LUMSE-898896 format. One line per field, with one value per residue (C-alpha): x, y negated, z negated; residue in three letters. Coordinates in steps of 0.25 Angstrom, whole numbers, plus 5000, padded with zeros to 4 digits. Layout:
N
c1	c(X|...)
c2	c(Y|...)
c3	c(Z|...)
aa	c(ala|...)
end
This chain:
179
c1	c(5515|5524|5525|5537|5541|5526|5523|5510|5500|5496|5482|5480|5468|5453|5456|5452|5456|5449|5452|5442|5442|5440|5454|5446|5453|5443|5449|5439|5444|5438|5437|5430|5432|5439|5442|5450|5450|5466|5472|5477|5489|5488|5483|5481|5483|5478|5488|5481|5486|5494|5490|5499|5498|5503|5505|5505|5516|5527|5520|5521|5507|5504|5517|5510|5497|5504|5509|5497|5488|5496|5496|5480|5477|5485|5478|5464|5466|5474|5459|5451|5459|5464|5458|5465|5464|5469|5467|5465|5468|5460|5467|5462|5452|5439|5443|5433|5427|5414|5410|5395|5389|5399|5402|5415|5413|5425|5425|5439|5438|5431|5418|5411|5414|5420|5410|5418|5410|5416|5418|5412|5421|5428|5426|5428|5431|5433|5438|5440|5432|5448|5452|5447|5450|5445|5444|5442|5447|5452|5466|5462|5448|5454|5465|5457|5447|5458|5465|5452|5448|5463|5462|5450|5459|5477|5484|5490|5504|5502|5492|5491|5476|5470|5465|5480|5483|5484|5499|5501|5511|5510|5521|5519|5523|5528|5516|5520|5533|5528|5541)
c2	c(4595|4600|4602|4610|4615|4612|4603|4595|4598|4591|4589|4587|4579|4582|4591|4587|4590|4589|4592|4596|4593|4608|4611|4614|4611|4608|4608|4601|4603|4603|4618|4618|4617|4626|4625|4632|4630|4628|4635|4632|4624|4618|4605|4598|4584|4577|4565|4560|4570|4578|4588|4592|4604|4605|4612|4610|4620|4628|4641|4653|4653|4640|4639|4650|4645|4631|4636|4647|4632|4625|4635|4640|4623|4623|4635|4629|4614|4622|4632|4620|4611|4625|4635|4650|4661|4677|4685|4700|4710|4724|4734|4750|4757|4753|4743|4729|4719|4709|4698|4701|4689|4688|4702|4707|4721|4729|4741|4749|4762|4768|4774|4761|4746|4737|4726|4714|4702|4688|4678|4664|4654|4664|4665|4677|4680|4694|4691|4705|4712|4713|4700|4695|4680|4674|4659|4655|4642|4651|4657|4668|4672|4672|4679|4689|4693|4696|4707|4711|4715|4722|4729|4737|4743|4740|4742|4755|4756|4769|4763|4749|4749|4742|4727|4717|4702|4696|4696|4707|4717|4732|4741|4752|4767|4779|4790|4806|4812|4823|4833)
c3	c(4733|4744|4757|4760|4774|4780|4791|4791|4801|4811|4816|4830|4837|4834|4821|4807|4794|4781|4767|4757|4742|4740|4750|4761|4774|4786|4801|4812|4826|4841|4840|4825|4812|4801|4785|4775|4760|4755|4745|4731|4732|4745|4751|4764|4765|4779|4783|4797|4809|4799|4788|4777|4770|4755|4743|4728|4722|4727|4722|4731|4734|4736|4746|4754|4755|4760|4773|4774|4771|4781|4792|4790|4792|4805|4811|4806|4814|4826|4827|4827|4838|4847|4842|4842|4853|4851|4863|4862|4874|4875|4883|4885|4896|4893|4882|4882|4873|4875|4865|4863|4855|4843|4843|4852|4857|4859|4866|4863|4867|4854|4852|4850|4853|4842|4839|4831|4827|4831|4819|4820|4827|4836|4850|4858|4872|4880|4895|4904|4893|4888|4884|4870|4867|4852|4851|4838|4828|4815|4818|4808|4813|4827|4825|4815|4825|4835|4825|4823|4836|4837|4827|4835|4844|4842|4854|4853|4858|4866|4878|4871|4871|4862|4859|4857|4858|4870|4874|4862|4866|4862|4860|4866|4862|4872|4872|4869|4878|4885|4885)
aa	c(met|ser|arg|val|gly|lys|gln|pro|ile|ser|leu|pro|asp|lys|val|thr|val|lys|ile|gly|glu|asp|arg|ser|val|leu|val|glu|gly|pro|lys|gly|lys|leu|thr|trp|thr|leu|pro|val|gly|val|ser|val|ala|asn|glu|gly|lys|glu|leu|ser|val|thr|arg|ser|ser|glu|asp|arg|arg|val|arg|ala|met|his|gly|thr|ser|gln|arg|leu|ile|ser|asn|met|ile|glu|gly|val|ser|lys|gly|tyr|ile|arg|asn|leu|glu|ile|his|gly|val|gly|phe|arg|ala|ala|val|lys|gly|asn|val|ile|asp|leu|asn|leu|gly|gln|ser|his|pro|arg|leu|his|pro|ile|pro|glu|gly|val|lys|val|thr|val|ala|asp|asn|thr|lys|ile|ala|ile|glu|gly|ile|asp|lys|gln|val|val|gly|gln|leu|ala|ala|asp|ile|arg|ala|tyr|tyr|pro|pro|glu|pro|tyr|lys|ala|lys|gly|val|arg|tyr|ala|gly|glu|gln|ile|arg|arg|lys|ala|gly|lys|ser|val|lys)
end
């Protein structure tokens, strides 16, 4: 077993990690719990307040999964302790969003409103009809929901209308020039 170039993962207070016999990793914290199954060739050892991820061989796939496993477990620990948030902004005349039950209603200047379901364990809030905040403990689910909402109307380069991530810079293009 080797652990070339990988640092141990330190556990914050109130976070517990359980490694099952079936290669499952369960992370519990104040915000909730997440579970994930380790790939073949990678193992995790709980050493008090630190976790160490090791690999069984130097095979290319196992080396790749070693780093991926380390990062996914680290993201799970951060998610159950702090959580993740992704902010979106809607720009455009008449563009707006609203949360209706477990669906987000997006009016983006198209002939019909876009209704996107909100996944389990994710909280979506809308402020000023144009600012969307997506919160959750699973980084992948939060990021995918933000990407799905943005994909309905990505920001266009001429008038910069559309759905964008908060703070995203849009590279503007000049329109037609009249001679």
